[in-house]
C-alpha positions as CSV (number, residue, x, y, z in Angstrom):
1,X,8.5,-1.2,3.5
2,X,6.4,-4.7,2.1
3,X,6.9,-6.7,-1.2
4,X,10.6,-6.1,-2.7
5,X,11.6,-7.6,-5.5
6,X,15.0,-7.1,-5.7
7,X,18.6,-8.4,-8.3
8,X,21.7,-9.0,-7.3
9,X,24.4,-9.1,-9.9
10,X,27.4,-8.2,-8.2
11,X,27.8,-10.6,-4.6
12,X,30.7,-12.5,-3.2
13,X,29.2,-16.1,-1.6
14,X,30.4,-16.2,2.1
15,X,30.2,-19.9,1.9
16,X,31.7,-21.9,-0.5
17,X,29.6,-24.5,-1.8
18,X,26.2,-22.7,-0.8
19,X,23.2,-25.3,-1.0
20,X,20.6,-24.6,-4.2
21,X,18.2,-26.8,-5.4
22,X,15.2,-27.1,-7.6
23,X,16.7,-26.8,-10.7
24,X,14.4,-25.8,-13.4
25,X,14.9,-25.1,-17.5
26,X,14.8,-21.8,-18.5
27,X,13.1,-20.9,-21.8
28,X,16.7,-19.3,-22.7
29,X,19.0,-22.2,-23.6
30,X,21.8,-20.5,-22.2
31,X,20.3,-20.2,-18.7
32,X,20.4,-22.4,-15.9
33,X,17.7,-21.3,-12.9
34,X,18.1,-23.0,-9.1
35,X,15.7,-21.8,-6.4
36,X,15.8,-21.8,-2.5
37,X,13.0,-21.3,0.0
38,X,14.1,-19.5,3.2
39,X,12.4,-18.4,6.2
40,X,13.7,-16.1,9.2
41,X,14.8,-18.3,12.1
42,X,14.2,-15.0,14.5
43,X,10.6,-14.3,13.7
44,X,9.5,-16.3,16.4
45,X,6.0,-17.1,14.5
46,X,4.2,-19.6,14.3
47,X,3.6,-19.0,11.0
48,X,7.2,-18.9,9.4
49,X,6.7,-16.4,5.9
50,X,9.1,-18.0,3.6
51,X,11.0,-16.2,0.7
52,X,11.8,-18.0,-2.8
53,X,15.4,-17.2,-4.2
54,X,16.2,-17.4,-7.8
55,X,19.8,-18.3,-8.7
56,X,20.9,-17.4,-12.3
57,X,23.4,-18.7,-14.0
58,X,24.2,-17.1,-17.8
59,X,27.0,-19.9,-19.5
60,X,27.4,-17.2,-22.6
61,X,28.1,-14.2,-20.0
62,X,29.9,-16.5,-16.9
63,X,27.4,-14.7,-14.8
64,X,25.4,-15.2,-11.8
65,X,22.5,-13.3,-10.6
66,X,20.0,-14.0,-7.3
67,X,16.7,-12.8,-7.5
68,X,13.5,-12.7,-5.3
69,X,10.2,-11.1,-5.0
70,X,8.4,-11.6,-1.8
71,X,7.2,-9.5,1.6
72,X,10.3,-8.4,3.5
73,X,7.9,-7.4,6.2
74,X,6.3,-10.9,6.5
75,X,9.5,-12.4,6.5
76,X,10.8,-10.6,9.1
77,X,8.0,-10.5,11.4
78,X,6.1,-13.5,10.1
79,X,2.8,-14.8,8.2
80,X,-0.3,-12.8,8.5
81,X,1.0,-9.7,10.7
82,X,-0.2,-6.2,11.0
83,X,3.2,-4.7,12.2
84,X,5.1,-2.5,10.3
85,X,8.7,-2.0,9.8
86,X,10.9,0.8,11.7
87,X,14.3,2.0,10.4
88,X,16.3,-0.3,12.8
89,X,14.2,-3.5,12.2
90,X,14.8,-3.0,8.7
91,X,18.3,-3.1,9.1
92,X,18.1,-6.1,10.7
93,X,16.4,-7.8,8.6
94,X,19.0,-6.9,5.5
95,X,21.6,-8.1,8.3
96,X,19.5,-11.9,8.7
97,X,18.9,-12.0,4.9
98,X,22.3,-11.5,3.4
99,X,23.0,-14.3,6.2
100,X,20.7,-16.3,4.9
101,X,21.1,-16.0,1.1
102,X,25.2,-16.6,2.2
103,X,25.9,-13.2,0.8
104,X,28.1,-10.0,2.2
105,X,25.4,-7.7,3.6
106,X,26.9,-4.9,1.4
107,X,26.6,-6.8,-1.5
108,X,22.9,-7.2,-0.6
109,X,22.6,-3.0,0.5
110,X,23.7,-2.7,-3.2
111,X,21.0,-4.8,-5.1
112,X,19.0,-3.4,-7.5
113,X,15.5,-2.9,-6.6
114,X,13.0,-3.0,-9.4
115,X,9.8,-3.0,-7.3
116,X,8.3,-1.7,-4.4
117,X,5.4,-2.0,-2.1
118,X,5.6,0.7,0.6
119,X,2.5,1.3,3.4
120,X,1.1,1.3,6.8
121,X,-1.1,-0.6,8.6
122,X,-3.1,1.9,11.4
123,X,-5.5,0.0,14.5
124,X,-9.0,2.3,14.2
125,X,-11.9,2.1,16.4
126,X,-15.3,0.6,14.8
127,X,-16.5,4.4,14.2
128,X,-13.7,4.1,11.5
129,X,-15.6,0.7,10.0
130,X,-16.4,2.9,6.9
131,X,-13.6,5.2,6.4
132,X,-12.6,3.3,3.0
133,X,-15.3,4.3,1.4
134,X,-14.6,8.1,2.7
135,X,-11.6,8.2,-0.6
136,X,-13.1,9.6,-3.6
137,X,-10.7,11.0,-6.3
138,X,-7.0,11.0,-7.0
139,X,-6.1,13.0,-10.1
140,X,-7.3,11.3,-12.8
141,X,-6.8,7.7,-11.8
142,X,-9.7,5.4,-11.9
143,X,-11.3,4.0,-9.0
144,X,-12.0,0.6,-8.4
145,X,-13.6,-1.2,-5.6
146,X,-12.7,-5.1,-5.6
147,X,-14.9,-6.6,-2.8
148,X,-12.8,-5.4,0.2
149,X,-10.1,-3.3,-1.4
150,X,-10.5,0.6,-3.0
151,X,-8.0,1.0,-6.0
152,X,-6.7,3.6,-7.4
153,X,-4.8,3.2,-11.0
154,X,-3.5,5.4,-13.1
155,X,-4.1,5.7,-17.2
156,X,-2.3,2.6,-18.7
157,X,-0.1,3.3,-21.4
158,X,-0.2,3.2,-25.1
159,X,1.2,-0.2,-25.5
160,X,-1.9,-1.4,-22.9
161,X,0.3,-1.7,-19.6
162,X,-0.7,-0.6,-16.5
163,X,1.0,2.3,-14.7
164,X,4.1,2.3,-13.0
165,X,2.1,2.3,-9.9
166,X,-1.4,2.6,-7.7
167,X,-2.8,3.0,-4.5
168,X,-4.3,0.2,-2.1
169,X,-6.7,0.7,0.6
170,X,-8.3,-2.2,2.4
171,X,-8.9,-4.0,5.5
172,X,-6.3,-5.5,6.6
173,X,-7.6,-7.9,9.3
174,X,-10.4,-9.1,6.7
175,X,-7.4,-9.9,4.4
176,X,-5.7,-11.9,7.1
177,X,-8.2,-14.2,7.5
178,X,-9.9,-14.6,3.8
179,X,-8.6,-18.0,3.8
180,X,-10.5,-19.1,7.0
181,X,-13.7,-20.2,6.3
182,X,-14.9,-20.3,9.7
183,X,-14.3,-16.5,10.2
184,X,-17.7,-15.2,10.8
185,X,-18.8,-18.3,13.0
186,X,-15.5,-17.2,15.4
187,X,-17.0,-15.4,18.2
188,X,-13.2,-14.2,18.9
189,X,-12.0,-13.3,15.5
190,X,-15.8,-11.1,15.2
191,X,-15.2,-9.8,18.6
192,X,-12.4,-8.3,17.2
193,X,-13.2,-7.2,13.9
194,X,-16.8,-5.8,15.3
195,X,-14.5,-3.4,17.3
196,X,-11.6,-2.5,15.1
197,X,-10.7,-2.1,11.8
198,X,-6.8,-2.9,10.7
199,X,-6.7,-0.2,8.2
200,X,-3.9,-0.8,5.5
201,X,-2.9,1.7,2.5
202,X,-0.4,0.6,0.3
203,X,1.6,2.5,-2.5
204,X,2.1,-0.2,-5.2
205,X,5.3,0.5,-7.5
206,X,5.1,-2.0,-10.3
207,X,8.4,-0.1,-11.9
208,X,10.9,1.7,-9.5
209,X,12.5,3.2,-12.5
210,X,9.4,4.2,-14.0
211,X,8.9,7.0,-10.6
212,X,11.2,9.5,-10.1
213,X,10.9,9.9,-6.6
214,X,11.3,6.1,-6.0
215,X,14.0,6.0,-8.5
216,X,16.2,8.9,-7.0
217,X,15.8,7.8,-2.9
218,X,15.1,4.1,-3.8
219,X,16.9,1.7,-6.1
220,X,18.5,-0.5,-3.6
221,X,18.2,-1.3,0.0
222,X,20.8,0.9,0.9
223,X,19.3,3.8,-0.7
224,X,16.1,2.4,1.1
225,X,17.9,3.1,4.6
226,X,19.9,6.1,3.7
227,X,16.6,8.1,2.7
228,X,14.2,6.3,5.1
229,X,12.5,9.7,6.8
230,X,11.8,10.9,2.9
231,X,10.6,8.1,1.9
232,X,8.3,7.7,5.0
233,X,7.2,11.8,4.3
234,X,6.3,11.1,0.7
235,X,3.9,8.1,1.9
236,X,1.9,10.7,4.1
237,X,2.0,13.2,1.5
238,X,0.3,10.9,-1.4
239,X,-1.8,9.4,1.1
240,X,-3.3,13.0,1.8
241,X,-2.9,14.0,-2.2
242,X,-6.1,11.7,-2.3
243,X,-9.4,13.8,-2.2
244,X,-11.7,12.5,1.0
245,X,-15.0,13.2,2.2
246,X,-16.6,12.2,5.1
247,X,-19.4,9.4,4.5
248,X,-19.6,8.6,7.9
249,X,-21.3,11.6,10.1
250,X,-24.5,11.5,9.9
251,X,-27.2,14.6,8.5
252,X,-27.9,17.3,10.4
253,X,-31.2,18.7,10.7
254,X,-32.2,21.5,8.6
255,X,-34.4,24.1,8.5
256,X,-35.1,24.2,4.7
257,X,-37.0,27.7,5.1
258,X,-33.6,29.4,6.8
259,X,-31.5,28.3,3.9
260,X,-30.5,31.5,2.2
261,X,-30.3,31.5,-2.0
262,X,-26.5,31.1,-2.2
263,X,-26.9,27.4,-0.1
264,X,-30.1,26.8,-1.8
265,X,-28.2,24.5,-4.8
266,X,-25.7,23.2,-2.4
267,X,-28.2,21.3,-0.2
268,X,-30.1,20.4,-3.7
269,X,-26.9,18.9,-4.3
270,X,-26.8,17.6,-0.8
271,X,-30.3,15.7,-1.1
272,X,-29.1,14.3,-4.4
273,X,-26.3,12.8,-2.9
274,X,-28.4,11.6,0.3
275,X,-31.0,9.9,-2.2
276,X,-28.9,8.4,-4.9
277,X,-25.3,8.1,-3.1
278,X,-22.3,10.1,-3.0
279,X,-20.1,8.0,-5.1
280,X,-23.1,8.2,-8.2
281,X,-23.2,11.9,-8.2
282,X,-19.8,12.8,-7.5
283,X,-19.3,10.5,-11.1
284,X,-21.7,12.6,-12.6
285,X,-20.7,16.1,-11.5
286,X,-16.9,14.7,-12.8
287,X,-18.4,14.1,-16.4
288,X,-19.4,18.1,-16.7
289,X,-16.1,19.2,-14.7
290,X,-14.8,20.8,-17.5
291,X,-12.9,23.7,-15.5
292,X,-9.7,24.5,-16.0
293,X,-9.0,23.7,-12.5
294,X,-10.4,20.4,-11.9
295,X,-9.3,19.9,-8.4
296,X,-10.3,22.5,-6.9
297,X,-14.2,22.3,-8.0
298,X,-14.0,18.7,-6.6
299,X,-12.9,19.8,-3.3
300,X,-15.8,22.3,-3.4
301,X,-18.2,19.6,-4.3
302,X,-17.2,17.7,-1.3
303,X,-17.1,21.0,0.9
304,X,-20.9,21.7,0.1
305,X,-21.7,18.1,1.2
306,X,-20.3,18.2,4.3
307,X,-21.8,21.5,4.9
308,X,-24.7,19.6,6.3
309,X,-23.5,17.3,7.9
310,X,-23.5,16.4,11.7
311,X,-20.1,16.3,12.5
312,X,-18.9,14.9,16.1
313,X,-16.1,14.0,15.4
314,X,-13.3,15.2,12.1
315,X,-12.4,11.9,10.8
316,X,-10.0,13.3,8.0
317,X,-8.4,15.3,10.6
318,X,-8.0,12.5,13.1
319,X,-6.9,9.9,10.6
320,X,-4.3,12.3,9.0
321,X,-2.9,12.7,12.8
322,X,-2.7,8.9,13.5
323,X,-1.4,8.4,10.2
324,X,1.7,11.0,11.0
325,X,1.9,9.3,14.3
326,X,2.9,5.9,12.8
327,X,4.8,7.1,10.2
328,X,6.9,9.1,13.2
329,X,7.5,6.3,15.2
330,X,8.7,4.4,12.6
331,X,11.5,6.8,11.3
């Protein structure tokens, strides 16, 4: 679990007069907003991460609600962390949050989750440096590269709103150091950057109620704990549903004179990719891919390309193995 947005409508205050400050006027005349920043004193982090709570009082409905939007993973471990929350750690996190918010733990477990980010970070060796480029396609989602971050985004709604969820793949170490202007001049950090890649995969769910699986399995904090295994298995399944092409391995020496008629077209395709780039040629292929089974054709395109690679390592299988191994350690 990472970022999460929750709304708590039914709760009991532990203390009679919890401290709420920073009053802000609301655009609705009958509502009154108060804010508090809370940190986790047990994180033992040099850079504690704060979550901002909002208390809203509606004087027409005579009702209080508490909400917050932030990374509970960073709140628990501290800012700029690459660690992943286990089920036991999430349980402790909920306990600590309820104490910090000053409401009963069960009330927090019943809090409604409206937005959610679930993901995982893997520490990989330098030979995986170009691994992010290997993720080619996911169904009818658009593939967008923004600096060092790769997105797969669903089609927008008829009203022009973004789809309810998207996938995000990026290098966590670069994200952690994005505000460090001396990053590339720091020999220690550059040594880490050259030796490893902090691979991060996330599912960003904009509207939990709009994605059937998460609506059923992650409606509340309690649901997250009760369905922890299923939610993590879903993370694996969605990760593996993205088409992967080996764009790391080098081309093998191929004797053109020994290529049969069946493979000659595949080799011409490979040479075009080698010249123009995989993404460029794949996009051309997709334009003309009017088959009733587009997914099968796309997989065949990737397979035909990899036929001419010197595959000393199966990067796809090893990545999937490490991904599942990390998930298993968190269940």
